[in-house]
mmCIF file as Biopython writes it, N, C-alpha, C and O atoms, coordinates in Angstrom:
data_model
#
loop_
_atom_site.group_PDB
_atom_site.id
_atom_site.type_symbol
_atom_site.label_atom_id
_atom_site.label_alt_id
_atom_site.label_comp_id
_atom_site.label_asym_id
_atom_site.label_entity_id
_atom_site.label_seq_id
_atom_site.pdbx_PDB_ins_code
_atom_site.Cartn_x
_atom_site.Cartn_y
_atom_site.Cartn_z
_atom_site.occupancy
_atom_site.B_iso_or_equiv
_atom_site.auth_seq_id
_atom_site.auth_asym_id
_atom_site.pdbx_PDB_model_num
ATOM 1   N N  . MET A ? 1  ? 83.130  128.921 97.603 1.0 0.0 1  A 1 
ATOM 2   C CA . MET A ? 1  ? 83.726  127.463 97.009 1.0 0.0 1  A 1 
ATOM 3   C C  . MET A ? 1  ? 85.367  128.036 96.565 1.0 0.0 1  A 1 
ATOM 4   O O  . MET A ? 1  ? 85.660  129.165 96.171 1.0 0.0 1  A 1 
ATOM 5   N N  . ALA A ? 2  ? 86.207  126.958 96.758 1.0 0.0 2  A 1 
ATOM 6   C CA . ALA A ? 2  ? 87.598  127.145 96.261 1.0 0.0 2  A 1 
ATOM 7   C C  . ALA A ? 2  ? 87.603  127.089 94.911 1.0 0.0 2  A 1 
ATOM 8   O O  . ALA A ? 2  ? 86.811  126.339 94.340 1.0 0.0 2  A 1 
ATOM 9   N N  . VAL A ? 3  ? 88.593  127.959 94.128 1.0 0.0 3  A 1 
ATOM 10  C CA . VAL A ? 3  ? 88.718  127.906 92.755 1.0 0.0 3  A 1 
ATOM 11  C C  . VAL A ? 3  ? 90.243  128.046 92.731 1.0 0.0 3  A 1 
ATOM 12  O O  . VAL A ? 3  ? 90.905  128.909 93.308 1.0 0.0 3  A 1 
ATOM 13  N N  . PRO A ? 4  ? 90.764  126.856 91.817 1.0 0.0 4  A 1 
ATOM 14  C CA . PRO A ? 4  ? 92.212  127.138 91.556 1.0 0.0 4  A 1 
ATOM 15  C C  . PRO A ? 4  ? 92.701  128.308 90.920 1.0 0.0 4  A 1 
ATOM 16  O O  . PRO A ? 4  ? 92.001  128.929 90.119 1.0 0.0 4  A 1 
ATOM 17  N N  . LYS A ? 5  ? 93.931  128.674 91.239 1.0 0.0 5  A 1 
ATOM 18  C CA . LYS A ? 5  ? 94.164  130.142 90.655 1.0 0.0 5  A 1 
ATOM 19  C C  . LYS A ? 5  ? 94.835  129.601 89.161 1.0 0.0 5  A 1 
ATOM 20  O O  . LYS A ? 5  ? 94.609  130.188 88.103 1.0 0.0 5  A 1 
ATOM 21  N N  . ARG A ? 6  ? 95.546  128.593 89.250 1.0 0.0 6  A 1 
ATOM 22  C CA . ARG A ? 6  ? 96.040  128.053 87.862 1.0 0.0 6  A 1 
ATOM 23  C C  . ARG A ? 6  ? 95.737  126.900 87.558 1.0 0.0 6  A 1 
ATOM 24  O O  . ARG A ? 6  ? 95.383  126.205 88.510 1.0 0.0 6  A 1 
ATOM 25  N N  . ARG A ? 7  ? 95.745  126.349 86.403 1.0 0.0 7  A 1 
ATOM 26  C CA . ARG A ? 7  ? 95.545  124.981 85.732 1.0 0.0 7  A 1 
ATOM 27  C C  . ARG A ? 7  ? 96.525  124.087 86.201 1.0 0.0 7  A 1 
ATOM 28  O O  . ARG A ? 7  ? 97.698  124.448 86.288 1.0 0.0 7  A 1 
ATOM 29  N N  . THR A ? 8  ? 96.115  122.827 86.546 1.0 0.0 8  A 1 
ATOM 30  C CA . THR A ? 8  ? 97.057  121.746 86.730 1.0 0.0 8  A 1 
ATOM 31  C C  . THR A ? 8  ? 97.450  121.160 85.528 1.0 0.0 8  A 1 
ATOM 32  O O  . THR A ? 8  ? 96.670  120.751 84.668 1.0 0.0 8  A 1 
ATOM 33  N N  . GLY A ? 9  ? 99.020  121.111 85.462 1.0 0.0 9  A 1 
ATOM 34  C CA . GLY A ? 9  ? 99.337  120.615 84.208 1.0 0.0 9  A 1 
ATOM 35  C C  . GLY A ? 9  ? 99.142  119.231 84.027 1.0 0.0 9  A 1 
ATOM 36  O O  . GLY A ? 9  ? 98.909  118.469 84.965 1.0 0.0 9  A 1 
ATOM 37  N N  . ARG A ? 10 ? 99.246  118.826 82.656 1.0 0.0 10 A 1 
ATOM 38  C CA . ARG A ? 10 ? 98.998  117.408 82.466 1.0 0.0 10 A 1 
ATOM 39  C C  . ARG A ? 10 ? 100.121 116.371 82.975 1.0 0.0 10 A 1 
ATOM 40  O O  . ARG A ? 10 ? 99.839  115.191 83.186 1.0 0.0 10 A 1 
ATOM 41  N N  . ALA A ? 11 ? 101.499 116.928 83.168 1.0 0.0 11 A 1 
ATOM 42  C CA . ALA A ? 11 ? 102.271 115.945 84.067 1.0 0.0 11 A 1 
ATOM 43  C C  . ALA A ? 11 ? 102.206 115.811 85.512 1.0 0.0 11 A 1 
ATOM 44  O O  . ALA A ? 11 ? 102.756 114.922 86.162 1.0 0.0 11 A 1 
ATOM 45  N N  . VAL A ? 12 ? 101.434 116.838 86.009 1.0 0.0 12 A 1 
ATOM 46  C CA . VAL A ? 12 ? 101.259 116.608 87.572 1.0 0.0 12 A 1 
ATOM 47  C C  . VAL A ? 12 ? 100.126 115.561 87.632 1.0 0.0 12 A 1 
ATOM 48  O O  . VAL A ? 12 ? 100.088 114.598 88.397 1.0 0.0 12 A 1 
ATOM 49  N N  . THR A ? 13 ? 99.276  115.879 86.770 1.0 0.0 13 A 1 
ATOM 50  C CA . THR A ? 13 ? 97.828  114.894 86.726 1.0 0.0 13 A 1 
ATOM 51  C C  . THR A ? 13 ? 98.227  113.475 86.671 1.0 0.0 13 A 1 
ATOM 52  O O  . THR A ? 13 ? 97.924  112.619 87.502 1.0 0.0 13 A 1 
ATOM 53  N N  . HIS A ? 14 ? 99.025  113.293 85.479 1.0 0.0 14 A 1 
ATOM 54  C CA . HIS A ? 14 ? 99.575  112.058 85.191 1.0 0.0 14 A 1 
ATOM 55  C C  . HIS A ? 14 ? 100.562 111.233 86.311 1.0 0.0 14 A 1 
ATOM 56  O O  . HIS A ? 14 ? 100.541 110.045 86.636 1.0 0.0 14 A 1 
ATOM 57  N N  . ALA A ? 15 ? 101.221 112.077 86.656 1.0 0.0 15 A 1 
ATOM 58  C CA . ALA A ? 15 ? 101.998 111.608 87.992 1.0 0.0 15 A 1 
ATOM 59  C C  . ALA A ? 15 ? 101.379 111.105 89.190 1.0 0.0 15 A 1 
ATOM 60  O O  . ALA A ? 15 ? 101.793 110.123 89.806 1.0 0.0 15 A 1 
ATOM 61  N N  . ARG A ? 16 ? 100.067 112.017 89.607 1.0 0.0 16 A 1 
ATOM 62  C CA . ARG A ? 16 ? 99.314  111.652 90.456 1.0 0.0 16 A 1 
ATOM 63  C C  . ARG A ? 16 ? 98.814  110.355 90.354 1.0 0.0 16 A 1 
ATOM 64  O O  . ARG A ? 16 ? 98.954  109.517 91.246 1.0 0.0 16 A 1 
ATOM 65  N N  . ARG A ? 17 ? 98.173  110.138 89.187 1.0 0.0 17 A 1 
ATOM 66  C CA . ARG A ? 17 ? 97.470  109.016 88.778 1.0 0.0 17 A 1 
ATOM 67  C C  . ARG A ? 17 ? 98.281  107.750 88.797 1.0 0.0 17 A 1 
ATOM 68  O O  . ARG A ? 17 ? 97.889  106.660 89.212 1.0 0.0 17 A 1 
ATOM 69  N N  . SER A ? 18 ? 99.557  108.057 88.254 1.0 0.0 18 A 1 
ATOM 70  C CA . SER A ? 18 ? 100.310 106.713 88.266 1.0 0.0 18 A 1 
ATOM 71  C C  . SER A ? 18 ? 100.878 106.321 89.385 1.0 0.0 18 A 1 
ATOM 72  O O  . SER A ? 18 ? 101.393 105.205 89.456 1.0 0.0 18 A 1 
ATOM 73  N N  . ALA A ? 19 ? 100.868 107.342 90.623 1.0 0.0 19 A 1 
ATOM 74  C CA . ALA A ? 19 ? 101.323 106.689 91.739 1.0 0.0 19 A 1 
ATOM 75  C C  . ALA A ? 19 ? 100.282 105.753 92.314 1.0 0.0 19 A 1 
ATOM 76  O O  . ALA A ? 19 ? 100.664 104.768 92.946 1.0 0.0 19 A 1 
ATOM 77  N N  . ASN A ? 20 ? 99.114  105.971 92.157 1.0 0.0 20 A 1 
ATOM 78  C CA . ASN A ? 20 ? 98.137  104.936 92.614 1.0 0.0 20 A 1 
ATOM 79  C C  . ASN A ? 20 ? 98.124  103.665 91.959 1.0 0.0 20 A 1 
ATOM 80  O O  . ASN A ? 20 ? 97.772  102.632 92.529 1.0 0.0 20 A 1 
ATOM 81  N N  . ASP A ? 21 ? 98.560  103.735 90.591 1.0 0.0 21 A 1 
ATOM 82  C CA . ASP A ? 21 ? 98.287  102.544 89.972 1.0 0.0 21 A 1 
ATOM 83  C C  . ASP A ? 21 ? 99.587  101.693 90.342 1.0 0.0 21 A 1 
ATOM 84  O O  . ASP A ? 21 ? 99.249  100.515 90.451 1.0 0.0 21 A 1 
ATOM 85  N N  . THR A ? 22 ? 100.977 101.870 90.578 1.0 0.0 22 A 1 
ATOM 86  C CA . THR A ? 22 ? 101.834 101.377 90.959 1.0 0.0 22 A 1 
ATOM 87  C C  . THR A ? 22 ? 101.809 100.662 92.397 1.0 0.0 22 A 1 
ATOM 88  O O  . THR A ? 22 ? 102.519 99.666  92.536 1.0 0.0 22 A 1 
ATOM 89  N N  . CYS A ? 23 ? 101.125 101.058 93.346 1.0 0.0 23 A 1 
ATOM 90  C CA . CYS A ? 23 ? 101.263 100.729 94.657 1.0 0.0 23 A 1 
ATOM 91  C C  . CYS A ? 23 ? 99.978  99.587  94.732 1.0 0.0 23 A 1 
ATOM 92  O O  . CYS A ? 23 ? 99.860  99.029  95.823 1.0 0.0 23 A 1 
ATOM 93  N N  . GLN A ? 24 ? 99.102  99.238  93.756 1.0 0.0 24 A 1 
ATOM 94  C CA . GLN A ? 24 ? 97.966  98.331  94.018 1.0 0.0 24 A 1 
ATOM 95  C C  . GLN A ? 24 ? 98.445  97.333  92.829 1.0 0.0 24 A 1 
ATOM 96  O O  . GLN A ? 24 ? 98.719  97.656  91.673 1.0 0.0 24 A 1 
ATOM 97  N N  . LYS A ? 25 ? 98.481  95.834  93.502 1.0 0.0 25 A 1 
ATOM 98  C CA . LYS A ? 25 ? 98.816  94.965  92.768 1.0 0.0 25 A 1 
ATOM 99  C C  . LYS A ? 25 ? 97.369  94.084  92.620 1.0 0.0 25 A 1 
ATOM 100 O O  . LYS A ? 25 ? 96.567  94.301  93.527 1.0 0.0 25 A 1 
ATOM 101 N N  . GLN A ? 26 ? 97.013  93.264  91.736 1.0 0.0 26 A 1 
ATOM 102 C CA . GLN A ? 26 ? 95.876  92.434  91.524 1.0 0.0 26 A 1 
ATOM 103 C C  . GLN A ? 26 ? 96.078  91.402  92.345 1.0 0.0 26 A 1 
ATOM 104 O O  . GLN A ? 26 ? 97.182  90.948  92.646 1.0 0.0 26 A 1 
ATOM 105 N N  . GLY A ? 27 ? 94.806  90.934  92.798 1.0 0.0 27 A 1 
ATOM 106 C CA . GLY A ? 27 ? 94.932  89.862  93.956 1.0 0.0 27 A 1 
ATOM 107 C C  . GLY A ? 27 ? 94.817  88.542  93.234 1.0 0.0 27 A 1 
ATOM 108 O O  . GLY A ? 27 ? 94.101  88.344  92.252 1.0 0.0 27 A 1 
ATOM 109 N N  . ARG A ? 28 ? 95.632  87.623  93.852 1.0 0.0 28 A 1 
ATOM 110 C CA . ARG A ? 28 ? 95.747  86.165  93.447 1.0 0.0 28 A 1 
ATOM 111 C C  . ARG A ? 28 ? 95.235  85.119  94.352 1.0 0.0 28 A 1 
ATOM 112 O O  . ARG A ? 28 ? 95.349  85.172  95.576 1.0 0.0 28 A 1 
ATOM 113 N N  . SER A ? 29 ? 94.766  84.335  93.812 1.0 0.0 29 A 1 
ATOM 114 C CA . SER A ? 29 ? 94.174  83.039  94.768 1.0 0.0 29 A 1 
ATOM 115 C C  . SER A ? 29 ? 94.440  81.762  93.912 1.0 0.0 29 A 1 
ATOM 116 O O  . SER A ? 29 ? 94.602  81.755  92.691 1.0 0.0 29 A 1 
ATOM 117 N N  . ILE A ? 30 ? 94.456  80.770  94.678 1.0 0.0 30 A 1 
ATOM 118 C CA . ILE A ? 30 ? 94.817  79.499  94.256 1.0 0.0 30 A 1 
ATOM 119 C C  . ILE A ? 30 ? 93.499  78.589  93.952 1.0 0.0 30 A 1 
ATOM 120 O O  . ILE A ? 30 ? 92.668  78.417  94.843 1.0 0.0 30 A 1 
ATOM 121 N N  . CYS A ? 31 ? 93.347  78.038  92.715 1.0 0.0 31 A 1 
ATOM 122 C CA . CYS A ? 31 ? 92.357  77.125  92.445 1.0 0.0 31 A 1 
ATOM 123 C C  . CYS A ? 31 ? 92.514  75.886  93.260 1.0 0.0 31 A 1 
ATOM 124 O O  . CYS A ? 31 ? 93.521  75.179  93.276 1.0 0.0 31 A 1 
ATOM 125 N N  . PRO A ? 32 ? 91.203  75.658  94.063 1.0 0.0 32 A 1 
ATOM 126 C CA . PRO A ? 32 ? 91.296  74.638  95.084 1.0 0.0 32 A 1 
ATOM 127 C C  . PRO A ? 32 ? 91.245  73.089  94.288 1.0 0.0 32 A 1 
ATOM 128 O O  . PRO A ? 32 ? 91.656  72.092  94.881 1.0 0.0 32 A 1 
ATOM 129 N N  . ARG A ? 33 ? 90.698  73.011  92.890 1.0 0.0 33 A 1 
ATOM 130 C CA . ARG A ? 33 ? 90.560  71.916  92.232 1.0 0.0 33 A 1 
ATOM 131 C C  . ARG A ? 33 ? 91.819  71.823  91.098 1.0 0.0 33 A 1 
ATOM 132 O O  . ARG A ? 33 ? 92.169  70.670  90.848 1.0 0.0 33 A 1 
ATOM 133 N N  . CYS A ? 34 ? 92.267  72.497  90.653 1.0 0.0 34 A 1 
ATOM 134 C CA . CYS A ? 34 ? 93.679  72.282  89.756 1.0 0.0 34 A 1 
ATOM 135 C C  . CYS A ? 34 ? 95.108  72.753  90.258 1.0 0.0 34 A 1 
ATOM 136 O O  . CYS A ? 34 ? 96.193  72.363  89.828 1.0 0.0 34 A 1 
ATOM 137 N N  . GLY A ? 35 ? 94.852  73.743  91.333 1.0 0.0 35 A 1 
ATOM 138 C CA . GLY A ? 35 ? 95.962  74.254  92.056 1.0 0.0 35 A 1 
ATOM 139 C C  . GLY A ? 35 ? 96.770  75.437  91.364 1.0 0.0 35 A 1 
ATOM 140 O O  . GLY A ? 35 ? 97.828  75.846  91.842 1.0 0.0 35 A 1 
ATOM 141 N N  . GLU A ? 36 ? 96.155  76.004  90.113 1.0 0.0 36 A 1 
ATOM 142 C CA . GLU A ? 36 ? 96.514  77.211  89.392 1.0 0.0 36 A 1 
ATOM 143 C C  . GLU A ? 36 ? 96.462  78.421  89.949 1.0 0.0 36 A 1 
ATOM 144 O O  . GLU A ? 36 ? 95.586  78.651  90.782 1.0 0.0 36 A 1 
ATOM 145 N N  . VAL A ? 37 ? 97.311  79.318  89.615 1.0 0.0 37 A 1 
ATOM 146 C CA . VAL A ? 37 ? 96.874  80.663  90.034 1.0 0.0 37 A 1 
ATOM 147 C C  . VAL A ? 37 ? 96.115  81.238  89.355 1.0 0.0 37 A 1 
ATOM 148 O O  . VAL A ? 37 ? 96.286  81.237  88.136 1.0 0.0 37 A 1 
ATOM 149 N N  . LYS A ? 38 ? 94.948  81.966  89.988 1.0 0.0 38 A 1 
ATOM 150 C CA . LYS A ? 38 ? 93.868  82.554  89.354 1.0 0.0 38 A 1 
ATOM 151 C C  . LYS A ? 38 ? 93.458  83.919  89.858 1.0 0.0 38 A 1 
ATOM 152 O O  . LYS A ? 38 ? 93.823  84.357  90.949 1.0 0.0 38 A 1 
ATOM 153 N N  . ARG A ? 39 ? 92.693  84.562  89.020 1.0 0.0 39 A 1 
ATOM 154 C CA . ARG A ? 39 ? 92.236  85.955  89.957 1.0 0.0 39 A 1 
ATOM 155 C C  . ARG A ? 39 ? 90.919  85.450  90.920 1.0 0.0 39 A 1 
ATOM 156 O O  . ARG A ? 39 ? 90.269  84.426  90.705 1.0 0.0 39 A 1 
ATOM 157 N N  . PRO A ? 40 ? 90.721  86.260  91.854 1.0 0.0 40 A 1 
ATOM 158 C CA . PRO A ? 40 ? 89.660  85.793  93.001 1.0 0.0 40 A 1 
ATOM 159 C C  . PRO A ? 40 ? 88.413  85.965  92.258 1.0 0.0 40 A 1 
ATOM 160 O O  . PRO A ? 40 ? 88.325  86.748  91.313 1.0 0.0 40 A 1 
ATOM 161 N N  . HIS A ? 41 ? 87.440  85.233  92.683 1.0 0.0 41 A 1 
ATOM 162 C CA . HIS A ? 41 ? 85.989  85.311  92.365 1.0 0.0 41 A 1 
ATOM 163 C C  . HIS A ? 41 ? 85.829  85.439  91.012 1.0 0.0 41 A 1 
ATOM 164 O O  . HIS A ? 41 ? 85.104  86.329  90.567 1.0 0.0 41 A 1 
ATOM 165 N N  . CYS A ? 42 ? 86.519  84.522  90.155 1.0 0.0 42 A 1 
ATOM 166 C CA . CYS A ? 42 ? 86.732  84.426  88.728 1.0 0.0 42 A 1 
ATOM 167 C C  . CYS A ? 42 ? 86.694  83.333  88.357 1.0 0.0 42 A 1 
ATOM 168 O O  . CYS A ? 42 ? 87.029  82.586  89.277 1.0 0.0 42 A 1 
ATOM 169 N N  . ILE A ? 43 ? 86.366  82.602  87.120 1.0 0.0 43 A 1 
ATOM 170 C CA . ILE A ? 43 ? 86.441  81.231  86.882 1.0 0.0 43 A 1 
ATOM 171 C C  . ILE A ? 43 ? 87.742  80.907  86.517 1.0 0.0 43 A 1 
ATOM 172 O O  . ILE A ? 43 ? 88.418  81.676  85.834 1.0 0.0 43 A 1 
ATOM 173 N N  . CYS A ? 44 ? 88.266  79.523  87.030 1.0 0.0 44 A 1 
ATOM 174 C CA . CYS A ? 44 ? 89.709  79.176  86.690 1.0 0.0 44 A 1 
ATOM 175 C C  . CYS A ? 44 ? 89.862  78.930  85.014 1.0 0.0 44 A 1 
ATOM 176 O O  . CYS A ? 44 ? 89.132  78.184  84.361 1.0 0.0 44 A 1 
ATOM 177 N N  . PRO A ? 45 ? 91.077  79.800  84.433 1.0 0.0 45 A 1 
ATOM 178 C CA . PRO A ? 45 ? 90.905  79.499  83.075 1.0 0.0 45 A 1 
ATOM 179 C C  . PRO A ? 45 ? 91.640  78.021  82.616 1.0 0.0 45 A 1 
ATOM 180 O O  . PRO A ? 45 ? 91.557  77.557  81.478 1.0 0.0 45 A 1 
ATOM 181 N N  . SER A ? 46 ? 92.332  77.424  83.685 1.0 0.0 46 A 1 
ATOM 182 C CA . SER A ? 46 ? 92.840  76.261  83.339 1.0 0.0 46 A 1 
ATOM 183 C C  . SER A ? 46 ? 91.822  75.283  83.413 1.0 0.0 46 A 1 
ATOM 184 O O  . SER A ? 46 ? 91.692  74.551  82.432 1.0 0.0 46 A 1 
ATOM 185 N N  . CYS A ? 47 ? 91.036  75.120  84.434 1.0 0.0 47 A 1 
ATOM 186 C CA . CYS A ? 47 ? 90.191  74.079  84.439 1.0 0.0 47 A 1 
ATOM 187 C C  . CYS A ? 47 ? 88.450  74.428  84.268 1.0 0.0 47 A 1 
ATOM 188 O O  . CYS A ? 47 ? 87.544  73.609  84.113 1.0 0.0 47 A 1 
ATOM 189 N N  . GLY A ? 48 ? 88.378  75.625  84.341 1.0 0.0 48 A 1 
ATOM 190 C CA . GLY A ? 48 ? 86.878  76.024  83.885 1.0 0.0 48 A 1 
ATOM 191 C C  . GLY A ? 48 ? 85.946  75.811  85.122 1.0 0.0 48 A 1 
ATOM 192 O O  . GLY A ? 48 ? 84.740  75.755  84.879 1.0 0.0 48 A 1 
ATOM 193 N N  . PHE A ? 49 ? 86.296  75.705  86.223 1.0 0.0 49 A 1 
ATOM 194 C CA . PHE A ? 49 ? 85.328  75.566  87.299 1.0 0.0 49 A 1 
ATOM 195 C C  . PHE A ? 49 ? 85.398  76.636  88.157 1.0 0.0 49 A 1 
ATOM 196 O O  . PHE A ? 49 ? 86.456  77.253  88.284 1.0 0.0 49 A 1 
ATOM 197 N N  . TYR A ? 50 ? 84.331  76.957  88.806 1.0 0.0 50 A 1 
ATOM 198 C CA . TYR A ? 50 ? 83.813  78.243  89.574 1.0 0.0 50 A 1 
ATOM 199 C C  . TYR A ? 50 ? 83.123  77.569  90.902 1.0 0.0 50 A 1 
ATOM 200 O O  . TYR A ? 50 ? 82.265  76.716  90.677 1.0 0.0 50 A 1 
ATOM 201 N N  . LYS A ? 51 ? 83.401  77.856  92.143 1.0 0.0 51 A 1 
ATOM 202 C CA . LYS A ? 51 ? 82.739  77.551  93.281 1.0 0.0 51 A 1 
ATOM 203 C C  . LYS A ? 51 ? 82.203  75.857  93.122 1.0 0.0 51 A 1 
ATOM 204 O O  . LYS A ? 51 ? 81.091  75.457  93.465 1.0 0.0 51 A 1 
ATOM 205 N N  . GLY A ? 52 ? 83.127  75.144  92.611 1.0 0.0 52 A 1 
ATOM 206 C CA . GLY A ? 52 ? 82.951  73.491  92.507 1.0 0.0 52 A 1 
ATOM 207 C C  . GLY A ? 52 ? 81.955  73.114  91.348 1.0 0.0 52 A 1 
ATOM 208 O O  . GLY A ? 52 ? 81.538  71.962  91.227 1.0 0.0 52 A 1 
ATOM 209 N N  . LYS A ? 53 ? 81.672  73.908  90.690 1.0 0.0 53 A 1 
ATOM 210 C CA . LYS A ? 53 ? 80.643  73.749  89.372 1.0 0.0 53 A 1 
ATOM 211 C C  . LYS A ? 53 ? 81.395  74.076  87.953 1.0 0.0 53 A 1 
ATOM 212 O O  . LYS A ? 53 ? 81.903  75.195  87.876 1.0 0.0 53 A 1 
ATOM 213 N N  . GLU A ? 54 ? 81.502  73.282  86.924 1.0 0.0 54 A 1 
ATOM 214 C CA . GLU A ? 54 ? 81.810  73.197  85.882 1.0 0.0 54 A 1 
ATOM 215 C C  . GLU A ? 54 ? 81.237  74.431  85.057 1.0 0.0 54 A 1 
ATOM 216 O O  . GLU A ? 54 ? 80.118  74.282  84.568 1.0 0.0 54 A 1 
ATOM 217 N N  . ILE A ? 55 ? 81.977  75.774  84.835 1.0 0.0 55 A 1 
ATOM 218 C CA . ILE A ? 55 ? 81.244  76.663  83.896 1.0 0.0 55 A 1 
ATOM 219 C C  . ILE A ? 55 ? 81.742  76.606  82.584 1.0 0.0 55 A 1 
ATOM 220 O O  . ILE A ? 55 ? 80.884  76.760  81.715 1.0 0.0 55 A 1 
ATOM 221 N N  . LEU A ? 56 ? 82.986  76.414  82.177 1.0 0.0 56 A 1 
ATOM 222 C CA . LEU A ? 56 ? 83.506  76.519  80.896 1.0 0.0 56 A 1 
ATOM 223 C C  . LEU A ? 56 ? 83.877  74.999  80.685 1.0 0.0 56 A 1 
ATOM 224 O O  . LEU A ? 56 ? 84.169  74.283  81.643 1.0 0.0 56 A 1 
ATOM 225 N N  . GLU A ? 57 ? 83.852  74.574  79.473 1.0 0.0 57 A 1 
ATOM 226 C CA . GLU A ? 57 ? 84.665  73.319  78.903 1.0 0.0 57 A 1 
ATOM 227 C C  . GLU A ? 57 ? 85.895  73.633  78.490 1.0 0.0 57 A 1 
ATOM 228 O O  . GLU A ? 57 ? 86.058  74.291  77.462 1.0 0.0 57 A 1 
ATOM 229 N N  . VAL A ? 58 ? 86.918  73.195  79.247 1.0 0.0 58 A 1 
ATOM 230 C CA . VAL A ? 58 ? 88.357  73.655  78.787 1.0 0.0 58 A 1 
ATOM 231 C C  . VAL A ? 58 ? 88.952  72.351  78.250 1.0 0.0 58 A 1 
ATOM 232 O O  . VAL A ? 58 ? 89.039  71.296  78.879 1.0 0.0 58 A 1 
ATOM 233 N N  . GLU A ? 59 ? 89.388  72.603  76.864 1.0 0.0 59 A 1 
ATOM 234 C CA . GLU A ? 59 ? 90.236  71.107  76.667 1.0 0.0 59 A 1 
ATOM 235 C C  . GLU A ? 59 ? 91.816  71.013  76.811 1.0 0.0 59 A 1 
ATOM 236 O O  . GLU A ? 59 ? 92.386  69.931  76.665 1.0 0.0 59 A 1 
#
């Protein structure tokens, strides 16, 4: 089994992890009812609907 000869430093670990975070953006979709931008597969925060049904009462 392969064993590392030296410990990987904190800066190298964080740099590798941060490279993955910067290239991925959160998906966006448009609510078919109100036309606002929302996260996909989630309740619309502006109108409270999901898949044509009212889930939340938004004032």
